[in-house]
N, C-alpha and C positions, 0 to 999 in steps of 0.2 A: 160493693166490690164486683169487678167483672168476672163472669163465669160463662162457659159455653157448654151446650149439650153435645152429645155425640152427633146428632143430626146437623147441628150448626158447623161442626168440624167437617163433616162429610160434604156439606154444601160448599164450604170454603175450599176444600180439596178439589171439588169439581171445577171451581173457578180457576184456581191456581194451575191445575194440570192442563188447562187449555194452552198455556204458554210455557209452563215449567214442568217437565216430566219429574216423577218421583226420583229423588236422589238415593243413591245406594247406601246401605249400612253394611259395612264389611268388617269381617274378623281378619286381622293381620297376625299370623302366627309369630313372626319375628318380633313385632312390637310386643305382643303378649309375653313372649319369653323374656324380653328385656324388663318389662314392668312387673311381671310375676302375677298377672291376673289375666282372665279371658277378656280381652279388650275388643269392643265393637266401636267402629268409627262411623258417625253419621256425616257423610261427605257433602256438606252444603257448598264446598268449594267447586262442586260439579254443576251448580246451578248456572243459568245463562249469563248472569252478571258476576259469577264467581263468588257469590255470597248469599246467605239466607234471606237478606232483606227484600229480595225481589218478590218473594211471596206476599209480603205485606203491602207492597206497592200495588199489586194487582187487586187485592181485596179492597184497599182504601179507595183507589180510583173508581172501582165499580160502585162502591157506596156513594162516592161524591157525585158521580154522574146521575145516580138515581135520586139522591136527596137534593142536589143543586144543579139541575140540568142546564142552567144558563151560565154556570161558572166558566170563565174563560181559561182558567189555569190555576196552577198551584205555586206556592213559594215555600221553601223549606231551608233548613240548615243541616249540614252533614260533615262528617270526616271522609265520606266517600261511598260506602256501600248503600246507605239509605238514599243518597242522592241518585245513584245509578238506578235503583229500583223505581224511584218516583219519576225520573226522566223517561225510563223505558215505558212505564205504564201510562203516564200522562200523554206522551207523544203518540202512543198507539191509540189513545182515545181522542186525538186531535186537539189536545190542550197544551197551553204554554207551561213550561217547567223552569222556574227561576230558582236557582240553587245557590245558597251562600256557604262558603267554606272559610275557615280561619287562615291567617297568614302561615306560611310554611307547611301547608297541607300537602299530602302525597301528590307529586307531580303526575304519576301514572293514573291515580284514581281521578284526578281532575280531568285528564285527557279522556278517560273512559266515560265520565259523565257527559262531557261535551259531545262525544261520539254518539251517545244515546239520545242527544237532543237537548241537553240542559243549557240554559243561559247561566253561565257561571260568574259569580261575583265573590271576590276575596275581601273579607272584612274582619277585623279584630284579631286579637292574639290567641284566642282559644274558641272551642266549640260553643260554649255558653254565650260568649259575646256575639258570635255570628248568629246564633239563634235569636237573640234579642233584636238584632237588626232585621232579620228575616221576618219576624212578627210585625215590626213597624211597617216595613215595606209592603207586606201582604195587605194590611189594612189600607194603606195609602193608595194602592193600585188595584184594589178590588179583586185580589186573588185569594184563594183558599189557603190558609196557612196549614201546612202539614206538620203536626208536632212530632217529637221523637217517640211519643207513646199515645196510642189511640186504640179503642177496642177493635176497630177493623184492621189496624196494623197487627195487633196481637193475634187476632183470629187467623190472619193470613200466615204469619210466621210460625204460628202454632201447628201448622200442617206438617212441618218437619218432625215435630214431636209425635204427632198423630201417626205418621208413617212409621217412625221408629218403634213406637210402642205396639202398633199392630203387628209389626214383624217380629218383635222381641218383647214379649209380655213378661218375661221372667228376669229382666235386668235387676240386679241388686241396687245399683246406684248409677246415676247419670250426672256428669259434670257439664255445666253450661256457663260460658262467659257472660259477664254482665257489663253493658255499657249504660244505656238508658233503661234497659230492662225488658224490652219486648220479647226477646228470645227466651229468657228464663221463665217469664210469665206464661208465654205460650206453651212451653214444655210442661210447666206445673198444671196448667188448665187442661191440656190434653191427657196427662196422666190421670187427673181427677175425673175427667169425663169417661174414662175407661175403667175407673174404680181400681187402679193398680196400687201396689204398695211400694213401688220403686222410690228410693230416696233421690231427691234432686238437690245437687250441690251447686251453689253459685260460685263463680270465680271472678275476682276483681284483681286489678293491678295494685301492688303495694303502694304505688305512686298515685293512685286514683281510687282510693278505697272508700268513697262516700257510701256505697251500698252496705259494705261490711260495718262501717262505723255507725250507720243509721240503725241497722238491725241490733247491734250491741247496745245502743243508747235507747232504743224504743221510740225514736223520733228522727226526723230528717236532720242529717248532719252534712254540711257542705265542707269541701276542702279548699285550701288556698290555691292549689295548683293541681295539674294532672299531667305531670311531665313524664310520660311513658312513650316509648316508641310503638307500643301496642295501641295504635290510635283508636281502634274500635272500642277500647275501654277507657279512653281518656276523657272522663266526665267528672266535673267538679261538683255538680248540683244534682242530687238524686231526684227522681220523678216520683211525686207522692202517690200517684195511682199504681205505679209499679211496686213501690215499697209495700203497699197494702197487700199485694199478692205474694211477693217473695218473702216478706217478713213472716208470714204465716205458713207458706207452702214449701219453702226450702228447708232442708234438714240443717244446713249450715252454709256460711259464706267463707270461702278460703281466699287468702291473698297470696299472689305469686309475684316474685321479683322479675325485673327485666332479664336478669341472667337466667332465671328458670324458664322464662318464655323462649329465649333464644335457644336454650338447650333442647326444649321441646320441639322447636322448629327443625333443628338438626335431626332429632330422633324421628320425626315424621319423614323427613327426606331419606334418611338412612334405611328405615324399615319399610316404607311404603312408596317412596319416590313421589310423594305428593308435596307440592309447594303450599305453604301456609303463611298467612299474615300473622302478626303478633297475637291479636285477639283470637284468631283461629286456632292457635296452638295453646292457648291459656288453659283450656280444659285438661289437655294432656299434661301440662305442667303441674296442675293441681293433683292429678292422679299420681304422678311421679312423687310429689311431695308426700302423699298419703299412701305410698305403695305398701307399707307394712300393714296398715289397717285393711287394705283392699286385697291382700294376698289371697289368691285362689278364687276370688269372686268374679262374677260375670258383670262387667262394667261397661257403660257407654260413655263416649266422649263426643261432644259436638265440635266438629271442625267447621266453624261458622263461616270461614272465608279464606280465600287464597290470594287476595289482592295486595301483594307486597311489592314495593318498588324494587327494581333490579339492584340498585346500589345497597339497599338495606339487606336484601337477601344474600348478596355477595359477602357482606360483612359477617352475617350470621354463619354462613357456610365456612368462612375463614376462621371460625372458632371464637369470634368476638361478639360483644353485645353493642348494638347501635346506641350512640349517645344522642340524647334529645337536646 
């Protein structure tokens, strides 16, 4: 099972901070009043690509350049934030970035990936189908396939947890959204490297609950669909390496509905005037679901990203839940 020392996180932070300044962790009194706990938000929506994934792109491409110096480029699959991170880091290193997305993917995330230098290809009905094609094409074209989960991705994205826990070592609980799992695993490993007792709670969509179902069953469980507008959590197939970490390191896994996510997006905007994507608001949605248990405690929520399409956010602010 993957583990990192404090020195390894410090080294990763040094790499990341060359391109990504530390993001703030802020206490918002109005939000805290609404929730009934002392809430601290880790603002990964303030990162250069608008999401936490950029951290892992930097450490992964650095590792790839050192381990495979003749590699011409990378190929990967994404719903958007991972693809932006890989495109930014690969192009900065002078490498090709071929990125696969599923049909119906976020128009604005697609445009952002292309702006960062990605060659974008649309394939398949969902993320997992796009990922399978990206793996095939990577091998055929001699490109490095970037999986959704890799130790260097985890070490990079874990630097947000490293920053958070170094700033706030006395948090009772931290809520973290789960897609393929790099974010929650990085958070767990950063906590463990510091020897803290903070509980880490994973958050999945009720419409894409493979991580929760897998932990409950004690083995990997796939779902038939992942029909949520919170596309960063729209994963049908759990990642075995991630499961090994969060199954042992998370206190529990909470499922939130699309209605709860939309309500949390509105709560973010009303109390902090920050724009969040669906997955970015999921941690707050879970905290609101558990507000009675968390009453009066010092709690962290990971705002993992703010890359939401204009039309979707308009629907949310109008008091409705986007339909997939």
